[in-house]
Structures are given as C-alpha cells and as structure tokens.
C-alpha distance (Angstrom), angle and dihedral (degrees) to the residues before:
residue distance angle dihedral
M1 . . .
Q2 3.79 . .
L3 3.78 115.7 .
R4 3.80 115.1 -116.6
P5 3.82 107.9 -168.7
Y6 3.81 118.8 -156.1
A7 3.82 93.7 0.5
A8 3.82 95.2 134.2
P9 3.84 117.1 105.1
Q10 3.82 94.5 -114.8
H11 3.81 90.2 69.1
A12 3.82 92.7 61.2
P13 3.82 121.3 104.2
F14 3.79 117.5 -102.0
F15 3.81 138.4 -157.5
W16 3.80 115.6 -171.4
S17 3.79 112.5 -177.0
A18 3.80 113.4 -154.8
S19 3.81 96.7 -175.8
P20 3.80 141.5 -11.6
R21 3.77 120.1 -94.7
A22 3.77 110.1 -69.7
A23 3.78 120.8 -118.4
P24 3.82 114.8 -99.0
E25 3.78 111.5 -82.1
P26 3.80 119.3 -126.9
P27 3.81 116.3 -121.8
F28 3.81 114.9 -83.6
S29 3.79 91.1 6.4
G30 3.79 91.5 149.7
T31 3.81 91.9 -119.4
D32 3.81 114.4 140.2
R33 3.79 101.4 -109.4
S34 3.81 92.0 -177.1
R35 3.80 93.1 73.8
V36 3.80 114.5 103.7
D37 3.82 118.2 -130.2
A38 3.81 100.5 -172.1
V39 3.80 137.8 21.8
V40 3.80 126.5 -158.9
L41 3.81 112.3 -150.8
I42 3.82 119.3 -156.9
H43 3.79 121.2 -165.8
G44 3.79 127.9 -142.7
F45 3.80 137.4 -118.9
P46 3.01 121.7 -40.1
G47 3.79 90.0 -3.0
T48 3.78 137.9 108.1
P49 3.83 136.5 -146.3
A50 3.82 87.1 -79.8
E51 3.81 89.6 85.3
M52 3.82 90.3 54.9
R53 3.81 97.3 48.7
P54 3.85 98.1 91.0
L55 3.81 91.1 55.0
G56 3.80 91.5 40.5
E57 3.80 92.1 53.4
L58 3.80 91.6 49.0
L59 3.81 93.0 49.9
Y60 3.80 92.8 45.6
S61 3.81 89.9 52.2
R62 3.82 86.7 58.2
G63 3.79 93.0 54.6
I64 3.81 98.5 -96.3
T65 3.80 123.3 137.2
V66 3.81 109.3 -125.9
H67 3.80 129.8 -162.6
A68 3.80 123.7 -175.1
P69 3.82 113.0 176.9
L70 3.79 125.3 -165.9
L71 3.80 110.6 -120.7
P72 3.83 115.6 -126.4
G73 3.78 113.9 -93.1
F74 3.80 92.7 24.1
G75 3.79 131.8 100.7
P76 3.82 114.5 18.5
E77 3.83 88.3 -3.8
I78 3.82 93.7 58.6
A79 3.82 90.6 120.2
T80 3.82 88.6 66.2
I81 3.81 97.2 48.4
G82 3.80 92.6 109.4
A83 3.81 89.5 66.3
Y84 3.82 93.5 65.7
R85 3.79 134.6 76.5
W86 3.76 126.9 -149.2
D87 3.78 92.0 -106.0
D88 3.84 87.5 60.9
W89 3.79 87.5 58.8
L90 3.80 91.3 45.8
Q91 3.79 91.2 53.2
V92 3.82 90.2 57.1
V93 3.80 90.1 51.6
I94 3.81 91.2 51.4
E95 3.80 90.7 48.7
A96 3.81 89.5 51.1
I97 3.81 90.2 52.7
D98 3.78 90.8 50.1
R99 3.81 91.5 49.8
A100 3.80 92.2 50.3
D101 3.80 91.1 44.7
A102 3.80 90.3 53.7
E103 3.82 90.1 63.5
T104 3.81 102.0 33.1
T105 3.79 141.0 31.2
R106 3.82 107.1 -130.1
V107 3.80 122.2 39.8
A108 3.82 129.6 -170.0
L109 3.81 127.9 -168.7
V110 3.80 131.0 -139.4
G111 3.79 123.1 -170.5
N112 3.78 126.5 -173.8
S113 3.83 119.1 -152.6
M114 3.84 105.4 -46.4
G115 3.81 87.1 9.6
A116 3.81 88.5 66.8
A117 3.80 89.7 65.2
L118 3.81 90.2 50.4
V119 3.80 95.0 51.6
L120 3.81 91.0 47.5
L121 3.80 89.5 57.0
A122 3.80 92.4 42.9
A123 3.81 91.9 51.3
Q124 3.79 88.5 58.9
V125 3.82 93.3 59.0
R126 3.82 101.5 33.9
P127 3.82 127.1 48.1
V128 3.80 107.4 -115.9
T129 3.78 131.1 172.8
A130 3.79 99.5 -134.9
L131 3.78 144.9 -5.9
A132 3.82 132.9 -144.5
L133 3.81 121.2 -167.1
I134 3.80 116.3 -164.1
S135 3.81 117.5 -165.8
P136 3.82 88.7 -22.9
F137 3.80 111.6 -148.4
W138 3.78 116.0 -160.0
R139 3.82 105.0 138.8
A140 3.79 140.9 12.8
H141 3.78 110.9 -99.5
Q142 3.80 94.9 -132.8
C143 3.79 106.0 72.0
T144 3.80 91.9 -154.9
V145 3.80 91.7 59.9
D146 3.79 91.5 47.1
L147 3.81 95.6 47.2
L148 3.81 97.6 42.2
F149 3.80 95.6 47.5
P150 3.86 94.7 85.1
L151 3.81 89.6 51.2
A152 3.79 93.8 50.4
R153 3.79 96.1 41.8
P154 3.87 97.3 81.7
F155 3.80 89.5 57.0
L156 3.80 96.0 48.1
K157 3.78 127.0 63.5
R158 3.80 103.0 166.4
L159 3.77 136.4 10.2
R160 3.78 123.2 -149.3
P161 3.81 101.0 -154.5
F162 3.81 94.7 179.5
R163 3.79 96.6 51.6
K164 3.83 90.8 111.8
A165 3.80 97.9 29.3
D166 3.81 117.7 153.5
F167 3.80 103.9 -139.1
S168 3.79 91.7 -167.5
Q169 3.83 91.1 71.6
A170 3.79 110.1 104.8
E171 3.81 94.1 -150.0
L172 3.80 93.0 53.2
R173 3.80 91.7 46.6
A174 3.82 91.9 51.5
S175 3.80 90.9 47.5
L176 3.81 93.1 49.4
R177 3.80 91.2 48.7
R178 3.80 89.7 55.3
V179 3.79 88.2 55.4
L180 3.82 101.3 36.0
G181 3.80 102.3 29.6
D182 3.78 134.8 -106.3
D183 3.80 94.7 -83.4
V184 3.81 95.7 63.9
D185 3.82 113.1 111.1
L186 3.80 104.3 -134.5
D187 3.81 90.5 -176.0
D188 3.80 92.8 60.1
P189 3.84 108.3 105.4
A190 3.80 90.4 -145.3
I191 3.81 91.2 54.3
Q192 3.79 91.3 46.2
S193 3.81 89.6 51.3
Q194 3.81 91.2 53.1
I195 3.80 91.6 48.9
R196 3.80 92.3 49.5
E197 3.79 89.2 55.2
L198 3.81 95.9 47.8
P199 3.81 105.3 125.7
I200 3.77 132.7 -151.7
P201 3.81 115.1 -159.8
V202 3.78 113.3 -121.0
D203 3.81 87.1 -139.5
A204 3.83 88.5 65.5
L205 3.80 91.0 54.6
A206 3.80 88.5 48.0
Q207 3.81 89.3 55.1
V208 3.81 90.6 52.1
R209 3.80 89.6 50.7
N210 3.82 93.8 47.9
L211 3.79 91.5 45.6
G212 3.80 92.0 54.0
R213 3.78 92.5 50.7
A214 3.81 91.5 49.5
A215 3.81 91.2 50.9
Y216 3.81 91.8 49.4
R217 3.81 90.3 53.2
V218 3.81 95.0 52.1
A219 3.81 96.4 41.9
P220 3.85 94.2 98.3
Q221 3.81 89.0 56.6
V222 3.82 95.1 55.8
T223 3.80 103.8 95.7
C224 3.81 103.7 172.3
R225 3.81 119.2 106.0
T226 3.79 109.2 -82.0
V227 3.77 135.3 -167.8
I228 3.80 125.8 -167.8
L229 3.79 125.5 -154.4
Q230 3.81 112.4 -162.9
G231 3.79 134.7 175.7
R232 3.78 114.1 -129.7
H233 3.83 91.0 -143.6
D234 3.81 98.6 39.5
P235 3.84 111.3 143.7
V236 3.83 94.0 -176.0
A237 3.81 103.7 46.5
H238 3.79 97.4 26.7
L239 3.80 120.5 -147.9
R240 3.81 92.9 -124.0
E241 3.81 92.6 57.8
T242 3.80 91.6 45.2
L243 3.81 90.9 53.7
Q244 3.80 89.2 52.7
L245 3.79 90.4 51.5
A246 3.82 92.4 46.1
A247 3.79 91.0 54.4
R248 3.82 89.8 60.5
L249 3.81 96.5 53.9
P250 3.83 111.1 97.6
N251 3.82 96.2 -158.4
L252 3.79 105.0 37.0
A253 3.80 107.3 162.1
A254 3.80 97.8 -177.9
L255 3.78 143.3 -7.6
H256 3.80 110.3 -156.1
I257 3.80 117.1 -167.6
A258 3.79 111.3 -161.9
A259 3.80 128.3 -163.3
A260 3.78 90.9 -114.2
D261 3.78 145.5 90.0
H262 3.81 130.6 -114.0
D263 3.81 102.4 -57.0
L264 3.78 95.6 67.2
I265 3.79 101.3 156.1
R266 3.79 99.2 43.9
G267 3.79 103.1 50.0
N268 3.80 121.1 112.2
C269 3.79 99.9 -134.1
A270 3.79 138.7 94.8
E271 3.80 92.7 -96.7
S272 3.80 93.2 55.0
R273 3.81 92.3 46.0
H274 3.80 89.9 48.9
S275 3.82 89.8 49.4
L276 3.81 91.6 51.9
A277 3.80 91.9 49.2
M278 3.81 92.2 48.0
L279 3.80 91.5 50.6
A280 3.79 91.9 48.2
D281 3.81 91.4 50.5
F282 3.80 91.1 51.4
L283 3.80 94.8 45.1
V284 3.79 94.3 48.4
Q285 3.82 92.6 50.7
P286 3.83 113.4 5.7
T287 3.81 96.7 -179.9
Q288 3.81 91.9 62.8
V289 3.82 94.6 65.3
E290 3.78 109.0 95.8
D291 3.82 105.6 141.6
S292 3.80 110.2 93.6
S293 3.80 95.4 172.9
P294 3.81 116.8 124.5
L295 3.77 120.4 -97.5
R296 3.78 115.0 -101.7
A297 3.79 115.7 -114.4
S298 3.78 114.7 -104.1
D299 3.79 127.3 -145.8
C300 3.79 93.6 -109.1
T301 3.77 122.7 108.7
P302 3.84 110.1 -94.2
V303 3.79 114.6 -108.6
K304 3.78 110.2 -106.3
P305 3.79 116.8 -136.7
D306 3.77 116.2 -97.4
P307 3.83 106.0 -95.7
V308 3.81 92.6 -137.9
N309 3.80 94.2 51.1
R310 3.80 93.2 42.6
T311 3.80 94.1 48.5
L312 3.78 94.9 49.5
L313 3.79 98.9 39.5
S314 3.78 104.0 38.4
L315 3.82 97.3 54.5
E316 3.78 97.3 -121.1
N317 3.81 94.7 -30.2
G318 3.79 93.2 -48.5
N319 3.79 88.6 148.3
A320 3.80 97.3 56.2
P321 3.82 108.0 135.8
C-alpha cells in the first residue's frame, strides 16, 4: 500500500460565500463599518485547511464569508514542499485576500502557527480590518537551535523525523491517521517502514525560519486591530516568544492565554470551545473587544500538540519549554 498523505476531503481548501458584495455605503449612513464580512484562514506547517474548519464553520454560521486556501507544497503535494519559498506561500495568501475582497467589503485574517507569520506579512501589503494570530510561530524557543540551524543546513538535505517513531503511542497513531486516513494499517511493518522513511526537506524548515523572522520585522508596521490566542503550555510557539511578538504590535486589542498547548482551535474541551467563540466574536466585530486580560484556566485536560506538527516544526523538540 502506497501512502497518500492528506488525501481525505477535509484537507481540501474551501471558500464559503455568505453573501454577495454589498453595495457601496454612503458617507455617514449609520451602518456599522466595523463589522467584518469575510475572513481568510491560513493553516500552519505542515498543516492543511482541515485545522481551520472548526473556526470556519463557526464564522460561516454567523453570516461571514470564509476562505481557507491550501498553501503550495502542502497537503497531497507535501512531497514537493522543498520546491517552494515562503514568498510563494505569501502570494497565495494575498490572492485569497483579493478574492474575498472582490465579494465583500471588510476582510479579516487569521493565521495558525506558521500561518500567523504569513498573515502578518500580508496585512502589511493589503488593507485588512483585523488580524488574529493563533499560536504564532516566528522563532524556535531554544536560541541555540535557532542560531546553529544555518550552520548545520549545508550538511543536511532531508530529515526523517519518524525514523525512531513508537507506533504504540496513541497520540502518534491518532495524528498519523489524520494525515494518512483512517484506513491505513499502522501495525503493518511495511507501512511503518514507509512512515519511518518519510522525509522533510531541510530547505522547507529554512523557509519557515526565514518567514518567521520576516514577520517579526514587519510587526510594528501592522496597524490593524490584532488579537493573539496563545497556549500557556505550548512547546512549539513558546509563550516567551509570543510575548516578544505582542510587544511589537502597535494595535494589539487582546492577548488571550489559554490553558492549552499548541492545537488551540481543534481541541475538544471547554477551553478550546471558549477560544473559538472568543475568536469568532472578535472577527465578527473587532472594535468590540476591549478586555485584554488572560483567559482563566478551565478544568479540562489541556490539548497536547499534534505529534506530527511538533516533530516537523520544532526541530527534534528544540522548542520544548
């Protein structure tokens, strides 16, 4: 059996139009111009639009047009990811904004993990109403890992992050099924051998690193209202780095710290549901968010970061707090 990563329908991009573009509003018409009409949702690394669907469905139910593109080299094309640069991904985000803007009047952006860096850059070149950064990844937490990566890169072409995978771990099995589908037999030695040999080009990790640095540099120039949702126990996008990024944003409306890990918007617990609702409230009407106090921890079990995402993005757990 040949592995087919991200072949399931939920990984496909989606565009759900809630209404046609509204007619131009006359000056001082009394219409609430702070309300967002469309939201562009950008997934992380090595994710797909599947991770943005819960938020997309919630926004669409509130009458918001939602667009979640699939970045080039991701999803079923993950084997080709080394052929793309981060500006190729940024171009797709800009095109998604333009498509949403063609049907609506006020567009907001949401980026998850690496996607947060992309929407920061996009907000600098396109006028948007609001910005939401979820678990924003812009730099590895361990400075040694971040600084030594350029030195090690010439000697490494591909990493095989699952070479020593323990297929008896329930979390890893669930994560792999999300990527490979429910019909994959993770107990088949042939399948396990293929997974162990799955490569990730070092050049792709270099693009993620360069993208994060570029987003950090432009952050002070992004003037639209911005909210950040951060997990207190996130080992991928560490809280310390997120606080540094937040301090550079000139129009930060709120920084919400949830009792959770990296996968904030996909967890099945009260904290994740509360996070989704808070984001939806902000995105529907950004000017109404005034409380920047941290979220209180709930009694639910914190969402643990997806083993696939953590392994590929954190450079062998280089971000562990």
